[in-house]
C-alpha positions as CSV (number, residue, x, y, z in Angstrom):
1,M,-37.1,-152.5,78.8
2,S,-40.1,-150.5,77.8
3,D,-42.4,-153.5,78.3
4,Q,-43.9,-153.4,81.8
5,N,-43.4,-157.2,82.1
6,Q,-39.7,-156.8,81.7
7,V,-39.3,-154.3,84.5
8,P,-37.9,-155.9,87.7
9,A,-40.3,-156.2,90.5
10,E,-38.0,-154.3,92.8
11,L,-37.9,-151.3,90.4
12,L,-41.7,-151.3,90.2
13,A,-42.0,-151.4,94.0
14,L,-39.5,-148.5,94.3
15,R,-41.4,-146.5,91.6
16,S,-44.6,-147.1,93.4
17,S,-43.1,-145.7,96.6
18,I,-41.8,-142.7,94.7
19,D,-45.2,-142.1,93.3
20,N,-46.7,-142.2,96.8
21,I,-44.1,-139.8,98.1
22,D,-44.7,-137.4,95.1
23,A,-48.4,-137.5,95.9
24,A,-47.7,-136.8,99.6
25,L,-45.4,-133.9,98.6
26,I,-48.2,-132.3,96.5
27,H,-50.7,-132.6,99.4
28,I,-48.2,-131.2,101.9
29,L,-47.4,-128.3,99.5
30,A,-51.1,-127.6,99.1
31,E,-51.6,-127.5,102.8
32,R,-48.6,-125.2,103.3
33,F,-49.9,-122.8,100.7
34,R,-53.4,-122.9,102.3
35,C,-51.7,-121.7,105.5
36,T,-49.6,-119.1,103.8
37,K,-52.7,-117.8,102.0
38,E,-54.2,-117.1,105.4
39,V,-50.9,-115.5,106.5
40,G,-51.1,-113.3,103.5
41,I,-54.6,-112.2,104.3
42,L,-53.6,-111.4,107.9
43,K,-50.6,-109.4,106.7
44,A,-52.7,-107.5,104.2
45,E,-55.4,-106.7,106.9
46,R,-52.7,-105.4,109.3
47,G,-50.6,-103.6,106.7
48,L,-47.6,-105.8,107.2
49,M,-44.9,-106.4,104.6
50,A,-45.3,-109.4,102.3
51,A,-41.7,-110.6,103.0
52,D,-40.1,-111.2,106.4
53,P,-36.4,-111.4,105.7
54,E,-35.4,-112.2,109.3
55,R,-37.8,-115.1,109.5
56,E,-36.6,-116.3,106.1
57,K,-33.0,-116.3,107.4
58,R,-34.0,-118.3,110.4
59,Q,-36.0,-120.7,108.3
60,V,-33.1,-121.2,105.9
61,A,-30.7,-122.0,108.8
62,R,-33.2,-124.3,110.4
63,L,-34.0,-126.2,107.2
64,R,-30.3,-126.4,106.2
65,Q,-29.6,-128.1,109.6
66,L,-32.6,-130.4,109.1
67,A,-31.3,-131.3,105.7
68,I,-27.8,-132.1,107.1
69,D,-29.4,-134.2,109.9
70,S,-31.4,-136.1,107.2
71,N,-28.5,-136.6,104.8
72,L,-30.0,-134.3,102.2
73,D,-27.9,-131.7,100.4
74,P,-28.4,-128.5,102.4
75,D,-27.9,-126.4,99.3
76,F,-30.7,-128.2,97.6
77,A,-32.9,-127.7,100.7
78,E,-32.2,-124.0,100.7
79,K,-32.9,-123.7,96.9
80,F,-36.2,-125.5,97.4
81,L,-37.2,-123.3,100.3
82,N,-36.2,-120.2,98.4
83,F,-38.4,-121.3,95.5
84,I,-41.4,-121.8,97.9
85,V,-40.8,-118.5,99.7
86,K,-40.6,-116.6,96.5
87,E,-44.0,-118.0,95.4
88,V,-45.5,-117.2,98.8
89,I,-44.3,-113.6,98.7
90,R,-45.8,-113.3,95.2
91,H,-49.1,-114.5,96.6
92,H,-48.8,-112.2,99.6
93,E,-48.1,-109.2,97.4
94,H,-51.1,-110.1,95.2
95,T,-53.3,-110.4,98.3
96,A,-52.1,-107.0,99.6
97,A,-52.8,-105.4,96.3
98,L,-56.4,-106.8,96.3
99,H,-56.9,-105.8,99.9
100,S,-55.8,-102.2,99.2
101,G,-57.9,-102.0,96.0
102,N,-54.9,-101.7,93.6
């Protein structure tokens, strides 16, 4: 079924929706990282730690419950959040190093 004409219309419609969702996810992630970049600057200016383990714990619990409520695997949601948080902390550490002149 590599020929586009042989792909069922329902499958094409679902793929189109998936493509739209993927695009929205990228835009949402870009906005999230824009905000976290500003957080990193504020933390660097005020000498705050890049990571906030207590907030991270609260966020994991909150997002696990949201996942459950949304019929999404909470372990997947936690892994996804941990991946994002790890990247944010890396950005914050980089920003702090630039701010301190290191």
